[in-house]
C-alpha positions in Angstrom: -26.7 7.8 100.6 -23.2 6.5 100.9 -20.2 8.7 101.2 -16.6 7.9 100.3 -13.5 9.6 101.1 -9.9 8.6 99.8 -8.6 8.5 103.1 -11.5 6.9 105.1 -11.2 3.4 103.7 -8.8 0.9 105.0 -8.4 -3.1 105.0 -6.4 -7.9 104.9 -6.6 -11.9 103.5 -5.1 -15.1 101.6 -5.9 -17.8 99.2 -4.6 -21.0 97.9 -5.2 -24.7 97.2 -5.1 -27.3 99.8 -5.9 -30.9 100.3 -6.6 -32.8 103.7 -3.6 -34.9 104.9 -0.7 -32.4 104.5 2.3 -33.7 103.3 2.6 -36.8 105.4 2.4 -39.9 102.7 1.0 -41.9 105.4 -1.9 -39.9 106.0 -5.0 -40.4 103.5 -5.4 -37.6 101.0 -8.7 -35.7 101.3 -10.6 -33.8 98.8 -8.9 -30.9 96.9 -10.1 -27.5 97.7 -9.7 -24.0 96.4 -10.1 -21.0 98.7 -11.9 -18.0 97.2 -12.6 -14.6 98.8 -15.4 -12.4 98.2 -14.5 -8.5 98.7 -16.1 -5.2 98.4 -15.6 -5.0 102.2 -15.2 -8.6 103.1 -18.5 -10.4 102.2 -19.9 -13.0 104.5 -22.9 -15.4 103.6 -22.4 -14.7 99.9 -22.8 -17.6 97.4 -19.7 -18.5 95.6 -19.0 -21.2 92.9 -16.9 -22.3 89.9 -18.9 -21.3 86.9 -18.0 -24.5 84.9 -20.5 -23.7 82.0 -20.0 -19.9 82.4 -23.6 -19.2 82.4 -23.6 -17.2 85.7 -26.1 -19.7 87.4 -25.2 -21.8 90.1 -26.0 -25.2 88.5 -26.0 -28.7 90.0 -22.8 -30.2 90.1 -20.7 -26.9 90.2 -18.3 -26.6 93.2 -20.0 -24.0 95.5 -20.0 -22.9 99.0 -21.1 -19.9 101.4 -18.7 -17.4 102.5 -17.6 -16.9 106.1 -15.5 -14.4 108.0 -13.0 -12.7 105.8 -15.3 -13.3 102.9 -13.7 -16.6 102.4 -15.0 -20.0 101.0 -13.5 -23.3 100.2 -14.7 -25.0 96.9 -14.4 -28.8 96.6 -12.7 -29.2 93.3 -11.8 -32.6 93.3 -12.1 -34.1 89.8 -12.1 -30.6 88.2 -9.8 -30.3 85.3 -8.7 -27.2 83.4 -9.3 -25.0 86.4 -7.0 -22.2 84.7 -10.1 -22.0 82.3 -13.0 -21.5 84.7 -14.1 -18.1 86.3 -15.3 -17.8 89.8 -18.8 -16.0 90.4 -20.1 -14.5 93.7 -23.6 -13.6 94.4 -24.3 -11.0 97.2 -27.9 -11.8 98.5 -29.9 -9.0 99.8 -30.9 -9.6 103.4 -28.4 -12.2 103.8 -25.1 -11.1 102.9 -23.1 -9.2 105.2 -20.3 -6.5 104.4 -17.9 -6.7 107.2 -17.4 -2.8 106.6 -21.2 -2.5 107.9 -21.2 -5.7 110.1 -24.7 -4.7 111.9 -26.9 -5.0 108.8 -27.3 -7.1 105.6 -26.9 -5.6 102.3 -30.2 -4.3 101.0 -29.7 -5.0 96.9 -28.3 -8.2 95.5 -25.5 -8.0 93.0 -23.1 -10.3 91.4 -19.3 -10.3 90.8 -16.8 -12.4 89.0 -13.0 -12.9 88.3 -11.2 -14.0 85.2 -10.3 -17.7 85.1 -7.6 -18.4 87.4 -8.1 -15.5 89.9 -9.5 -16.4 93.4 -10.1 -12.9 94.8 -13.6 -11.7 93.4 -14.0 -7.9 93.7 -15.8 -5.2 91.7 -12.6 -4.5 90.0 -12.0 -8.2 89.0 -15.6 -7.9 87.7 -14.7 -5.1 85.3 -11.5 -6.7 84.1 -13.5 -10.2 83.5 -16.1 -8.0 81.6 -13.5 -6.4 79.5 -12.0 -9.7 78.6 -15.5 -11.1 77.6 -16.0 -8.0 75.3 -12.6 -8.3 73.7 -11.5 -11.9 73.7 -8.1 -11.0 72.2 -7.0 -9.2 75.4 -4.8 -10.9 77.8 -5.3 -10.7 81.6 -2.7 -8.1 82.1 -4.0 -6.0 79.1 -7.5 -5.9 80.5 -6.3 -4.9 83.9 -4.4 -2.1 82.6 -7.2 -1.0 80.4 -9.4 -0.7 83.7 -6.6 0.9 85.5 -6.3 3.8 82.7 -10.0 4.2 82.7 -9.8 4.8 86.4 -6.9 7.3 86.4 -4.8 4.9 88.5 -0.7 4.7 88.3 0.5 2.7 85.4 2.2 0.0 87.9 -1.1 -0.3 90.0 -1.9 -4.0 90.8 -5.7 -4.0 90.1 -6.5 -7.7 90.8 -6.3 -9.1 94.5 -7.2 -8.2 97.9 -7.0 -4.5 98.0 -8.0 -4.5 101.8 -5.0 -6.8 102.8 -2.9 -5.0 100.6 -4.0 -1.7 102.1 -4.8 0.0 98.7 -7.4 2.5 100.1 -7.9 4.2 96.7 -8.9 0.6 95.2 -11.3 0.1 98.2 -12.8 3.4 97.8 -13.3 2.5 94.0 -14.7 -0.9 94.6 -17.2 0.4 97.1 -18.3 3.3 94.5 -18.7 0.8 91.9 -21.5 -1.4 94.1 -22.9 1.6 95.5 -23.5 3.1 91.9 -25.1 -0.2 91.0 -22.6 -1.0 88.2 -22.4 -4.5 89.3 -24.8 -6.9 87.4 -28.1 -7.6 89.6 -28.7 -11.0 88.0 -27.3 -13.9 86.1 -29.2 -12.2 83.1 -27.3 -8.8 83.2 -24.1 -10.8 84.1 -24.5 -12.3 80.6 -24.5 -9.0 78.9 -21.0 -7.8 79.6 -21.5 -5.0 76.9 -24.4 -3.5 78.9 -22.3 -3.3 82.0 -19.4 -2.0 80.0 -21.5 1.0 78.6 -22.8 2.0 82.3 -19.0 1.9 83.5 -18.0 4.1 80.4 -20.6 6.5 81.5 -19.0 7.0 85.0 -15.3 6.2 84.6 -14.3 9.8 84.2 -16.0 11.0 87.2 -14.3 8.2 89.2 -11.0 8.8 87.7 -11.1 12.5 88.6 -11.7 12.4 92.3 -9.4 15.2 94.0 -7.9 14.8 97.5 -10.3 17.7 98.8 -13.4 16.1 97.4 -15.9 13.5 98.8 -17.7 11.3 96.6 -21.5 10.7 97.4 -23.7 8.0 95.7 -27.2 9.1 95.9 -30.0 6.9 93.9 -27.3 5.1 92.0 -25.7 8.5 90.8 -22.3 9.6 91.6 -21.7 13.0 93.0 -18.4 14.6 93.9 -18.7 17.4 96.7 -15.8 19.9 97.1 -14.4 20.0 100.9 -15.3 23.1 102.6 -15.2 24.1 106.4 -18.4 21.9 107.1 -17.9 18.7 105.0 -21.1 17.2 106.5 -23.2 20.1 106.2 -24.3 19.8 109.9 -23.8 23.3 110.9 -20.5 22.5 112.9 -17.3 23.5 111.4 -15.0 20.8 110.7 -12.4 22.1 113.2 -15.0 21.8 115.9 -16.7 18.7 114.5 -15.7 15.3 116.1 -17.2 13.6 113.2 -16.7 16.3 110.1 -17.8 13.6 107.8 -21.0 12.3 109.7 -24.0 14.9 109.6 -25.7 12.9 112.4 -22.8 13.5 114.9 -20.5 16.5 116.0 -19.5 15.7 119.6 -17.9 13.0 121.6 -18.1 14.2 125.4 -16.4 10.9 126.8 -13.9 10.7 123.9 -14.8 7.0 123.2 -15.1 7.7 119.4 -18.8 7.0 119.4 -20.9 10.3 118.9 -22.9 11.6 121.7 -26.3 11.2 119.7 -25.5 7.4 119.2 -23.8 6.9 122.6 -26.4 5.8 125.1 -23.7 6.7 128.0 -22.2 9.9 126.3 -20.3 10.7 129.6 -19.1 7.3 130.1 -16.1 6.2 128.0 -16.6 2.6 129.0 -20.0 2.3 127.7 -21.8 3.1 124.3 -24.8 1.0 124.2 -27.7 -0.1 126.3 -29.2 -2.8 124.2 -31.8 -3.8 126.3 -32.7 -0.6 127.7 -32.3 -1.3 131.4 -29.8 1.5 132.1 -26.9 -0.7 132.5 -24.3 -0.3 129.7 -23.8 -3.4 127.5 -20.3 -3.8 128.7 -21.0 -3.9 132.2 -24.4 -5.9 131.7 -23.8 -9.8 131.9 -27.1 -9.8 129.7 -27.0 -6.8 127.4 -29.9 -7.8 125.4 -32.1 -8.9 128.4 -33.7 -5.9 130.3 -34.6 -8.2 133.1 -31.0 -9.1 134.1 -27.7 -7.4 134.6 -25.8 -9.9 136.9 -24.6 -13.5 136.9 -23.0 -14.0 140.4 -22.2 -17.6 139.8 -21.2 -17.1 136.2 -23.7 -19.8 135.1 -25.1 -17.7 132.2 -28.3 -17.4 134.0 -29.3 -13.9 135.3 -29.4 -13.6 139.1 -33.0 -12.4 139.1 -34.0 -15.7 137.1 -31.4 -18.0 139.1 -33.0 -20.0 142.0 -29.5 -20.5 143.2 -27.9 -17.1 142.1 -24.6 -18.3 144.1 -24.2 -21.8 142.8 -23.2 -22.3 139.4 -24.2 -25.9 139.2 -27.9 -24.9 139.9 -30.4 -22.3 138.3 -33.9 -23.6 139.0 -36.0 -25.6 141.3 -39.0 -26.5 139.2 -40.8 -28.3 141.8 -40.0 -26.0 144.9 -38.5 -29.0 146.8 -35.3 -26.8 147.7 -33.3 -29.3 145.6 -31.9 -27.7 142.5 -33.1 -29.2 139.1 -29.6 -30.5 138.1 -29.3 -32.5 141.4 -33.0 -33.4 141.5 -33.5 -36.6 139.8 -37.2 -35.6 139.7 -37.1 -31.7 139.1 -40.8 -31.5 138.5 -41.9 -33.5 141.2 -41.7 -32.0 144.7 -42.4 -35.3 146.3 -39.3 -37.1 144.7 -35.5 -36.1 144.6 -33.8 -39.4 144.4 -33.7 -42.4 142.2 -31.3 -45.0 143.8 -31.6 -47.6 141.4 -31.6 -45.5 138.3 -35.1 -46.8 137.1 -36.7 -43.2 136.6 -39.1 -44.0 139.5 -38.3 -42.1 142.8 -37.3 -44.0 145.8 -40.4 -42.8 147.7 -42.9 -44.3 145.2 -40.5 -47.4 144.3 -41.4 -50.6 145.9 -37.9 -52.0 145.3 -35.8 -48.6 145.3 -32.6 -50.5 145.0 -33.8 -52.8 142.2 -33.5 -51.1 138.7 -35.7 -53.8 137.4 -38.6 -53.4 139.6 -40.9 -50.4 141.0 -44.1 -52.1 141.8 -45.6 -55.4 143.7 -49.1 -55.0 142.6 -50.4 -58.2 144.2 -48.3 -58.1 147.3 -46.5 -61.4 146.4 -43.1 -59.9 147.2 -42.3 -60.5 143.6 -41.8 -57.3 141.6 -44.4 -56.8 138.8 -41.7 -56.9 136.0 -40.4 -60.5 137.2 -44.0 -61.4 138.1 -45.9 -62.9 135.2 -49.1 -62.3 136.9 -48.5 -58.9 138.6 -52.0 -58.9 139.8 -52.7 -62.4 140.8 -51.0 -63.3 144.1 -51.6 -67.1 143.4 -49.6 -67.1 140.3 -46.0 -65.7 139.3 -44.7 -67.9 136.6 -46.2 -68.9 133.0 -43.5 -71.1 131.8 -45.0 -71.7 128.5 -46.0 -68.1 128.0 -49.6 -69.0 127.3 -51.1 -66.3 129.8 -51.9 -69.0 132.1 -50.1 -69.3 135.3 -48.2 -72.5 136.0 -50.2 -73.3 139.0 -53.6 -73.4 136.9 -52.0 -74.6 133.5 -52.6 -78.5 132.9 -49.7 -78.2 130.5 -47.5 -75.7 132.0 -44.7 -76.2 129.3 -46.8 -76.3 126.5 -47.9 -72.7 125.2 -50.6 -74.1 123.0 -52.4 -75.9 125.9 -53.6 -75.1 129.3 -56.8 -77.5 129.9 -57.7 -81.2 129.4 -61.4 -81.3 130.0 -62.0 -84.7 129.2 -59.0 -86.1 130.8 -57.5 -87.9 127.8 -54.0 -86.5 128.0 -54.6 -84.3 125.0 -55.2 -80.6 125.5 -58.4 -79.0 124.8 -56.9 -76.8 122.0 -55.4 -79.8 120.1 -58.4 -82.1 121.0 -61.1 -81.9 118.4 -63.5 -83.2 120.9 -62.3 -81.8 124.2 -65.4 -83.1 126.1 -65.2 -86.8 124.7 -62.3 -89.0 125.8 -63.0 -91.5 122.9 -62.3 -88.9 120.4 -59.2 -86.5 119.7 -59.2 -85.9 116.1 -61.6 -84.8 113.3 -59.2 -84.9 110.4 -61.7 -83.9 107.8 -63.6 -81.4 109.9 -67.0 -83.0 109.8 -67.6 -82.9 113.4 -67.4 -86.6 113.7 -64.4 -88.0 115.3 -61.9 -90.2 113.2 -62.6 -93.1 115.3 -66.5 -93.2 114.4 -66.0 -91.9 111.1 -65.8 -94.4 108.2 -64.2 -91.7 106.0 -62.0 -89.7 108.4 -60.2 -87.7 105.9 -63.2 -86.8 103.8 -65.4 -84.0 105.4 -68.4 -84.9 103.0 -68.8 -88.6 104.5 -69.0 -90.4 107.6 -70.8 -93.7 106.7 -70.7 -96.4 104.2 -74.0 -98.5 104.5 -73.6 -101.0 101.9 -69.7 -101.3 102.5 -68.8 -100.5 98.9 -66.2 -98.0 99.9 -68.3 -95.1 98.6 -69.8 -92.9 101.4 -73.6 -93.0 101.9 -73.6 -89.0 100.7 -71.9 -89.7 97.5 -73.6 -93.2 96.9 -76.8 -92.8 94.9 -77.7 -96.5 96.2 -76.4 -96.3 99.9 -77.9 -99.9 100.6 -76.9 -101.4 97.2 -73.2 -102.6 97.1 -73.5 -103.2 93.4 -74.5 -99.6 92.6 -72.9 -96.0 93.6 -74.1 -93.9 90.7 -77.3 -92.9 89.0 -75.5 -90.5 86.4 -78.9 -89.6 84.6 -81.1 -89.7 87.8 -83.4 -92.3 86.4 -83.4 -94.6 89.7 -81.4 -97.2 87.9 -77.8 -97.6 88.8 -75.3 -96.8 86.4 -74.0 -100.6 86.1 -77.4 -101.8 85.5 -78.2 -99.0 83.1 -77.7 -99.6 79.6 -77.9 -95.9 79.1 -76.3 -94.4 82.3 -76.2 -91.0 81.1 -79.9 -90.9 79.5 -82.5 -90.6 82.0 -85.1 -91.7 79.4 -83.5 -95.0 78.7 -82.3 -98.0 80.9 -82.4 -101.1 78.5 -81.4 -102.2 75.0 -83.1 -105.4 74.5 -82.0 -106.1 70.8 -78.4 -104.4 71.6 -78.8 -102.0 68.8 -77.5 -99.1 71.1 -81.0 -97.6 70.8 -82.8 -97.8 74.2 -86.1 -99.8 74.3 -88.1 -96.8 75.0 -87.0 -94.8 71.7 -86.7 -98.1 69.8 -89.9 -98.9 67.8 -88.7 -102.4 67.3 -87.1 -103.0 70.8 -86.5 -106.7 69.8 -85.1 -106.3 66.4 -81.6 -105.2 66.1 -82.1 -104.3 62.5 -84.8 -101.8 63.0 -85.2 -98.7 65.4 -87.8 -96.4 63.7 -91.2 -96.7 62.1 -91.4 -93.0 60.9 -94.9 -93.7 59.2 -96.3 -96.0 61.6 -97.1 -98.8 59.2 -95.5 -101.4 61.4 -92.8 -101.9 59.1 -89.1 -100.6 60.2 -87.7 -97.6 58.3 -84.7 -99.8 56.9 -86.9 -102.3 55.4 -89.6 -99.8 54.3 -88.9 -98.5 50.7 -91.2 -95.8 51.8 -90.5 -94.9 55.5 -92.5 -91.8 55.7 -95.6 -93.1 53.6 -97.8 -95.4 55.6 -99.7 -96.5 52.5 -96.4 -97.9 50.7 -93.5 -100.3 51.9 -92.5 -101.7 48.5 -91.4 -100.6 45.2 -90.8 -103.7 43.3 -89.8 -102.3 39.9 -87.8 -99.4 41.7 -89.7 -96.8 39.7 -90.2 -94.7 42.9 -93.9 -95.4 43.1 -94.9 -98.0 45.6 -96.4 -101.1 44.6 -99.9 -100.0 46.1 -100.1 -97.0 44.0 -98.3 -98.5 40.9 -100.6 -100.0 38.3 -97.7 -101.9 36.9 -95.7 -102.8 40.0 -93.4 -105.0 38.0 -92.8 -102.6 35.0 -90.5 -99.8 35.6 -91.8 -98.0 32.7 -95.3 -97.8 33.8 -97.2 -96.8 36.8 -100.6 -95.6 35.7 -103.6 -97.1 33.4 -105.8 -94.1 33.5 -108.5 -95.6 31.0 -108.0 -99.2 32.8 -107.3 -100.8 29.2 -104.7 -102.9 30.5 -102.0 -100.6 28.6 -99.8 -98.2 30.7 -100.3 -94.4 30.2 -96.7 -94.3 29.0 -97.3 -96.8 26.1 -101.1 -95.8 25.4 -101.3 -93.4 22.7 -104.9 -92.5 24.2 -104.5 -93.0 28.1 -107.8 -91.9 28.7 -109.7 -93.9 26.1 -110.2 -97.4 26.9 -111.3 -98.1 23.2 -107.9 -97.1 21.7 -104.1 -97.7 22.7 -102.6 -96.9 19.3 -102.5 -94.2 16.3 -100.3 -95.8 13.9 -100.3 -92.9 11.3 -100.3 -90.3 14.1 -103.4 -88.6 12.9 -104.9 -88.4 16.2 -107.4 -91.1 15.3 -107.0 -94.3 17.2 -106.3 -97.3 14.9 -109.4 -98.9 16.1 -111.6 -96.0 14.9 -109.5 -95.2 11.8 -110.4 -96.8 8.7 -107.0 -96.0 7.4 -104.9 -96.6 10.4 -101.5 -96.3 8.5 -102.4 -93.2 6.2 -102.4 -90.1 8.1 -104.6 -88.5 5.2 -107.4 -90.7 6.0 -109.4 -91.9 8.7 -113.0 -92.5 7.4 -114.6 -94.5 4.5 -118.2 -93.6 4.4 -119.2 -95.7 1.5 -116.9 -98.3 2.2 -115.6 -98.6 -1.2 -111.9 -98.7 -0.1 -111.3 -95.2 -0.9 -110.8 -92.7 2.1 -113.4 -90.0 2.2 -110.9 -87.3 1.9 -109.7 -88.5 -1.5 -113.0 -90.3 -2.5 -114.8 -88.3 -5.4 -118.1 -89.9 -4.3 -117.7 -90.4 -0.6 -121.3 -91.5 -0.2 -121.6 -93.9 -3.2 -119.3 -96.9 -3.5 -117.1 -96.4 -6.5 -113.9 -98.3 -6.1 -112.8 -97.3 -9.5 -113.3 -93.5 -8.8 -114.2 -93.1 -12.7 -114.8 -89.5 -13.3 -115.4 -89.5 -17.3 -115.8 -85.6 -17.5 -112.8 -85.1 -15.1 -114.9 -82.7 -12.9 -113.7 -84.3 -9.6 -117.1 -85.9 -9.2 -117.2 -89.8 -9.7 -119.5 -90.8 -12.5 -121.7 -92.7 -10.2 -122.8 -89.9 -8.4 -122.3 -87.0 -11.3 -125.8 -86.0 -12.6 -124.3 -84.2 -15.7 -123.9 -86.7 -19.1 -120.6 -86.7 -20.4 -119.9 -84.7 -23.6 -118.9 -86.7 -26.7 -116.1 -85.0 -28.6 -116.3 -84.5 -32.8 -113.4 -85.2 -34.6 -112.0 -82.2 -36.8 -109.4 -84.1 -39.2 -108.4 -80.7 -40.7 -107.3 -79.4 -37.4 -105.6 -82.8 -36.7 -103.7 -82.7 -40.0 -102.9 -79.0 -39.2 -101.6 -79.9 -35.8 -99.7 -82.9 -37.0 -97.6 -80.9 -39.6 -96.8 -78.3 -37.2 
């Protein structure tokens, strides 16, 4: 519960634009800043920003700062134009923001405030004016301010905007506190973006706020505003106001030592010089050099370390002796080492342990050669101190003390073992091709695959297919005949071409005949000369009729190849190819001319009685009658007709009749 009384609130602050460098034109001009103040009481640790896009969210790129003492913050507004059009927003953060009216605790609920564009004091009252202008954009700043002043029952000429604390406007300070306590300020950006909702909430309580009398105390409880009329015990603590040292504080009524802190809250109610004992050590905070440390009350040497914890309570330059050597840690070069206190050469090693206490570059002489380990290239070897070439081998033992790449010359050839490919062979130093044979002995010093050339043909024995034959180096087909002598160097099956026809002798059926290479039918006649290269029974076709001479009955007659009846006439010309007695059928009657009694008459082929008349038309085929006389006209010749022919009688009457007709 929060109480307010018109006379219980009091107040101070300032704003402005500034830029580093002042008015001196010789000084560089720094960023332009805007001073803004956050006020309920003055609010420290609140977020303040120029709301460029007016969304009540602190976006990237918007000038912002955290408020300090007096609620002030400086915003870097370099490059910001139209400043008079941009409102300022404040966010008081629960658990972080502190109201200087109650400096010992942070606020418990977050809320947001804003001010109209151009205003730099952000208060609950400026927030109401800003909300009024947002709800009615036709209103000017002065019109909106007067509207709120009227709603709160203030004098017509009341200056509503500004720092009411600095201006000692106690009534405005009370109203501002009430607006926050009654939770009328937006709690979030989302609520701030709805000005009509905030306006409705304000309208619900404005009449109560405007009608607070001098004899009334205003209480905000659970977000509700309650007015309480003054009586003889305003705080209802059972002590009359005229006897109550704190008439408006129910928790206090007496102040025995008159220090304005009630006896209940005063740890020393009878000592006006003390009110608190923060650390509970029975010594008041004012007299206690360490008011928050129950283990300390005095600091005799003023070194900010209590006498109880100070090993040197009367020496302001010392507080600890960590190693217990009676030398304070500040003066002790080794505060945690009881065996050391000094470091004369400043090398971080105590003089007692330092073999060279006055030489900051040395602390040890491990090998006792009177040269410090840092300068001694071999600090553990008394026989060596230098390593001129930095090869980790001392100059005394190094065969090449100025060559970091070498230390030994095992074969004494003046070339170090590292560079000597053959460190134990004085006759060799290089193995250019890395084949483990020195260049001097290697016939091919730059070829790791070769070392010898037995036949002196400039091809190494390893690559030479014929290492002992200077005329040959390759056997491309692996047939043991060198490519130079091999007519077919890439064909392992051939080495010679005796007839020069580009076909190897092994594959050439006629190795000595350049015109022939194959005898496909094995008839001892090459395919080129053989008319029938795939037929061993034939080699010629004299008449070019596609039939070999051996099979052709007429080898010189392209129109004939067979004589099936062996009659000397080819089957193509022989009308009877299978009848040796016949060759022609002149009348095409199917009877050979030799057997056909009438070879040119297709209707006749036999003449049984040999009378010259074919049997088919002969009226007496078995008896010769060349004249074919058939007196009675019965189709049977007279010579073979057994019926006598009739002799016709002459009827003259009939004749005459017929004649006249």
